[in-house]
NUSE-661208 format. One record per residue: z, x, y of N, C-alpha, C in turn. Coordinates in pm, 1 decimal. Layout:
[[Z, X, Y], [Z, X, Y], [Z, X, Y]]
...
This chain:
[[0.0, 83.5, -117.9], [0.0, 0.0, 0.0], [0.0, 88.2, 124.5]]
[[-85.1, 57.1, 218.0], [-89.9, 130.5, 343.1], [30.6, 92.0, 427.8]]
[[76.4, 186.5, 512.3], [193.6, 159.6, 594.5], [165.2, 56.9, 702.9]]
[[37.6, 39.0, 740.2], [3.8, -56.7, 844.8], [5.2, -200.2, 792.2]]
[[-12.9, -216.0, 661.1], [-18.3, -348.9, 602.6], [120.9, -409.2, 592.4]]
[[128.6, -537.9, 619.1], [254.5, -608.5, 604.4], [264.1, -658.7, 460.2]]
[[376.4, -632.1, 391.9], [386.6, -675.5, 252.2], [389.8, -827.9, 240.8]]
[[337.6, -877.5, 131.7], [336.3, -1021.1, 108.9], [476.2, -1066.9, 68.3]]
[[498.0, -1198.2, 77.3], [627.2, -1253.1, 35.6], [652.2, -1226.7, -111.7]]
[[545.2, -1232.0, -190.5], [559.1, -1206.2, -333.6], [604.3, -1062.3, -359.8]]
[[546.7, -967.1, -285.4], [584.6, -826.7, -302.1], [728.5, -804.7, -255.8]]
[[766.8, -864.4, -144.5], [904.6, -852.0, -97.3], [1001.9, -908.4, -200.1]]
[[967.5, -1021.5, -259.3], [1051.5, -1083.3, -362.4], [1058.3, -993.6, -486.6]]
[[946.1, -932.4, -522.1], [942.5, -841.7, -637.8], [1033.3, -721.1, -613.9]]
[[1024.6, -662.7, -493.6], [1111.4, -550.7, -459.3], [1257.3, -592.6, -467.0]]
[[1286.2, -709.3, -413.7], [1423.8, -757.8, -407.3], [1482.1, -779.8, -546.6]]
[[1402.2, -826.0, -639.3], [1449.9, -855.2, -774.3], [1453.1, -731.7, -864.5]]
[[1386.7, -625.0, -825.6], [1379.1, -504.5, -908.6], [1515.0, -432.7, -911.4]]
[[1578.7, -423.1, -1027.8], [1710.4, -357.6, -1034.6], [1707.4, -209.7, -997.2]]
[[1590.3, -146.1, -1002.9], [1580.1, -4.7, -963.3], [1600.9, 13.5, -813.4]]
[[1584.3, -92.9, -734.5], [1602.1, -84.7, -589.5], [1746.4, -111.8, -547.5]]
[[1835.4, -133.9, -643.7], [1976.0, -161.5, -615.1], [2060.6, -52.8, -680.5]]
[[2122.0, 32.6, -598.9], [2208.0, 139.4, -649.3], [2348.7, 83.0, -670.4]]
[[2402.5, 104.3, -786.5], [2533.7, 52.7, -826.6], [2540.8, -99.9, -814.9]]
[[2426.3, -164.8, -809.1], [2420.6, -310.1, -803.6], [2446.7, -370.9, -667.5]]
[[2483.2, -289.1, -566.0], [2516.1, -346.1, -434.8], [2443.6, -280.3, -317.7]]
[[2394.1, -158.4, -334.3], [2327.5, -87.4, -224.8], [2176.9, -95.0, -242.6]]
[[2108.0, -156.2, -145.4], [1962.4, -169.8, -150.9], [1899.9, -39.9, -103.4]]
[[1808.0, 15.7, -182.7], [1744.5, 143.8, -152.6], [1598.3, 136.4, -194.0]]
[[1509.3, 110.8, -95.8], [1366.4, 99.2, -123.9], [1289.0, 160.5, -7.2]]
[[1225.7, 274.0, -32.0], [1151.8, 344.9, 73.3], [1030.3, 267.2, 122.2]]
[[972.8, 182.2, 37.5], [853.9, 106.6, 76.9], [886.8, -13.6, 164.6]]
[[1008.7, -61.1, 158.7], [1050.8, -179.5, 233.8], [1094.9, -136.6, 372.8]]
[[1025.2, -182.2, 475.0], [1053.9, -140.2, 612.4], [1145.4, -237.3, 686.9]]
[[1193.2, -341.4, 618.1], [1285.9, -434.6, 683.2], [1416.7, -362.7, 713.2]]
[[1474.0, -391.3, 830.0], [1599.7, -329.3, 868.3], [1715.4, -392.5, 791.3]]
[[1718.3, -524.7, 786.8], [1823.2, -597.0, 716.2], [1762.1, -692.5, 614.3]]
[[1734.5, -644.6, 492.9], [1684.1, -734.1, 388.0], [1797.6, -822.1, 335.9]]
[[1765.7, -932.0, 267.9], [1872.6, -1017.9, 215.2], [1951.5, -948.7, 104.7]]
[[2076.8, -990.2, 91.5], [2160.0, -936.7, -16.2], [2106.9, -983.6, -150.1]]
[[2163.2, -930.1, -255.0], [2119.0, -966.0, -388.8], [2131.1, -1116.0, -410.8]]
[[2241.5, -1174.2, -367.8], [2255.7, -1318.3, -364.0], [2225.1, -1359.9, -220.0]]
[[2110.7, -1418.5, -196.8], [2060.5, -1443.4, -62.0], [2151.5, -1532.9, 21.6]]
[[2240.1, -1607.3, -43.9], [2329.6, -1697.2, 29.2], [2444.6, -1622.7, 96.3]]
[[2460.4, -1494.5, 66.3], [2568.7, -1415.0, 124.2], [2525.6, -1334.3, 246.0]]
[[2406.3, -1353.5, 295.8], [2363.4, -1285.1, 417.0], [2267.7, -1170.4, 391.1]]
[[2284.9, -1062.0, 468.2], [2192.9, -950.1, 464.4], [2265.0, -821.2, 432.0]]
[[2188.0, -723.3, 393.4], [2240.2, -590.3, 365.6], [2156.1, -488.0, 441.2]]
[[2184.3, -362.5, 420.8], [2111.6, -254.1, 486.4], [2024.4, -185.7, 381.6]]
[[1901.3, -153.5, 419.7], [1814.3, -75.6, 332.5], [1846.9, 71.0, 357.1]]
[[1923.3, 130.9, 266.7], [1970.6, 267.3, 285.9], [1860.2, 372.1, 273.3]]
[[1740.5, 333.3, 236.1], [1627.8, 425.6, 232.0], [1553.5, 428.3, 365.6]]
[[1589.7, 339.8, 456.2], [1523.1, 327.4, 585.0], [1616.9, 381.2, 693.0]]
[[1577.8, 490.2, 759.2], [1661.7, 552.8, 861.6], [1695.4, 456.4, 974.7]]
[[1601.6, 370.9, 1012.6], [1626.2, 273.7, 1118.6], [1739.3, 179.0, 1079.3]]
[[1745.8, 141.2, 953.3], [1852.4, 54.0, 905.1], [1988.5, 120.0, 917.2]]
[[1994.7, 246.7, 880.9], [2121.2, 319.0, 887.5], [2166.6, 335.0, 1032.3]]
[[2073.8, 366.8, 1121.1], [2106.8, 379.7, 1263.4], [2154.1, 245.7, 1318.2]]
[[2087.5, 136.1, 1280.7], [2128.3, 3.2, 1326.2], [2269.1, -29.5, 1277.3]]
[[2301.2, 6.8, 1154.9], [2435.3, -16.8, 1100.2], [2540.0, 62.3, 1178.3]]
[[2512.4, 188.5, 1205.8], [2606.5, 272.8, 1280.4], [2627.5, 217.9, 1421.2]]
[[2520.7, 179.0, 1488.3], [2531.6, 122.2, 1622.9], [2613.5, -6.8, 1619.6]]
[[2591.2, -89.4, 1520.4], [2664.8, -214.3, 1507.1], [2814.1, -188.5, 1487.2]]
[[2847.7, -94.7, 1400.3], [2988.9, -61.9, 1375.6], [3053.8, -3.4, 1500.6]]
[[2985.4, 87.0, 1568.9], [3040.0, 145.9, 1691.8], [3061.0, 39.2, 1798.0]]
[[2967.3, -54.1, 1810.1], [2979.9, -162.4, 1907.8], [3101.1, -249.7, 1876.1]]
[[3121.2, -283.0, 1751.3], [3235.9, -365.7, 1712.7], [3366.7, -293.2, 1741.0]]
[[3372.2, -164.8, 1710.2], [3492.9, -86.3, 1737.8], [3518.2, -79.1, 1888.1]]
[[3415.5, -54.3, 1966.7], [3430.8, -44.4, 2112.4], [3478.1, -177.4, 2170.0]]
[[3424.3, -287.0, 2125.0], [3465.9, -418.6, 2175.7], [3610.4, -446.8, 2137.0]]
[[3648.3, -413.9, 2014.6], [3785.8, -439.5, 1972.2], [3884.6, -354.7, 2050.7]]
[[3850.5, -229.0, 2079.8], [3938.0, -143.8, 2160.9], [3946.5, -196.9, 2302.9]]
[[3835.3, -244.4, 2357.3], [3836.0, -300.9, 2492.6], [3923.2, -426.8, 2497.9]]
[[3913.2, -511.4, 2396.8], [3992.4, -633.8, 2396.5], [4141.5, -606.3, 2379.6]]
[[4177.4, -498.1, 2311.4], [4319.2, -462.0, 2297.9], [4379.6, -419.9, 2429.7]]
[[4298.5, -365.5, 2520.9], [4350.6, -319.2, 2649.7], [4374.2, -433.2, 2747.1]]
[[4321.2, -550.7, 2718.9], [4339.2, -665.1, 2810.4], [4476.2, -725.0, 2802.1]]
């Protein structure tokens, strides 16, 4: 698959169901999947991070830092 092509829903579903893309059953790791937050293994529980995608990891770190900064700011009030 070319990097410019957008994957089909069927391919995304195939990647999601493939146990090789889930490390220890909970960490999603797929270099071909460019989504930042793909759905969790059980889609009703929200989203997870694609640990093979650097953008996903950066987004997770920024999100955690933002939550920590907001909580520290609210404690000072």
